[in-house]
N, C-alpha and C positions, 0 to 999 in steps of 0.2 A: 254737499255730496255725502251720501250715506256710505259708511265703510263696510257694511255687511253685504253689499252687492257690487257688482262691477259697474263702473260709471258708463253712461252712454257717451260714445266718442263721436266727434265730428272731424272728418279728415278732409282737408282742402289741399288739392294738388295730387291727382291720381296719374302720375307719370311713371318714368322708369324706376324711381325709388318708391313713390307713393303707392303704386299698385301692389307690389309684393308685401309692403308693410301692412297695407289694409287687409290683404288676404290672410296674413298671419294673425292679425288681430281678430278677424272673423273666426278663424280656426281655433283661436284661444277662447272663444265664447263671448266676445264683446259684441254689443249692438253698435254698429258703425253707420253714421250718416255721412254721406259724401257729396262733394261738389267739385266740379272742375270746369275751367273756362271752355274746354272742348268736351261737351257732353258725351260724344261718342266713345271717349276713353273710359267712361264709367261702366260700360257693359260687363267687362270681366268681374268687377267687384260687385255689381248689383246682381249678376247671375249667381254669385257666391253668397248673397244674403244682405249686402249693404243696401241702405235706403238712399236713393238719389234725392237730393234737395234741389229745388228750383232756384234758390238764391243762397248766398252766404248768410244773409240775415236769418233765413229759415233754419239753416244748419246751426247757427249760434244759439238761436232760441230754443232748440230742442236737444242740444248736446250739453253735457256737463264738462267735458274736456274737449278743447278744440286743438287740433294738431295741424300745423302748416308744413308742407313740403313743397316749396315753391322755387321757381327758377332763379330769381335774383333779388337783390335788395329793393329795387324799385317796385317789384310786384308785392313783396312782403309788406313794404311800407304802405302801398296803396290799399291792400286788403285790410290791414290793421286800421288805418286812418278812415277809410270810407265805409267799412262794413262792421268790423269787430268792435271798435270803440262805441259805435252807436247802438249795438245790440247786445253787448256783453253785460255782465254783472259780477259783483264781488264773489259770488259763489261758484264761479267758473274758473277753470285753469286753462291757460294758453301755453302750448308747447310748440316751439318753432324748430323744426328739423332742417330748415333751408340752409344752404351753404352760403351764408352771408358773413360779413366781417363782424366780429364780436362787438366792436364799438357801435355799429348800427343797431345791433340787438339791444345793447344797453340804453341807447337813446330811445328806442321804441318802448322799452320797458318803463323808462322814466315817464314818457308821455302817458302810458297806461296807468301808472301809479298816480299821476296828477289828476286823472279822471276819477271821480268818486265811485263810479260804477265798477271800476276794476281795482280800487284800493283794497287790499286785503289785510 
C-alpha cells in the first residue's frame, strides 16, 4: 500500500451502519468498492460513487483495505473463511467493524495469521 495516496477501500455490509460510513468515506475522497448480500441496498452508495462488486472475491482482489460491517459473528466468520482467506494477500488490511465478541475477533485474526497470504 503506497502511503502517498489514499488506499482503495472495499466495504462489505451496506446496512444501517455501513451505508453512512461508506458515504462518509466517499465524501472524504476515497475510492470505495462495495458488496452486500442484498444488492438493492447498494443503490445509495453506488449513486454516490461507490463501485458495486459482483462478489466478495472481486472486492478483495481490487481493494487494498477491506472493511467489514456485518450483522453477527456467524456472518463475519463465514465471509472471512469462505471468501477473504482465499482471495487476500499480505499486502492487504482487514478492518472488522462488526459488533461481535472480541474473543471471536482474536480467533479469526489467529486463523488469518496462520495463513501465509495474510501473515504480515
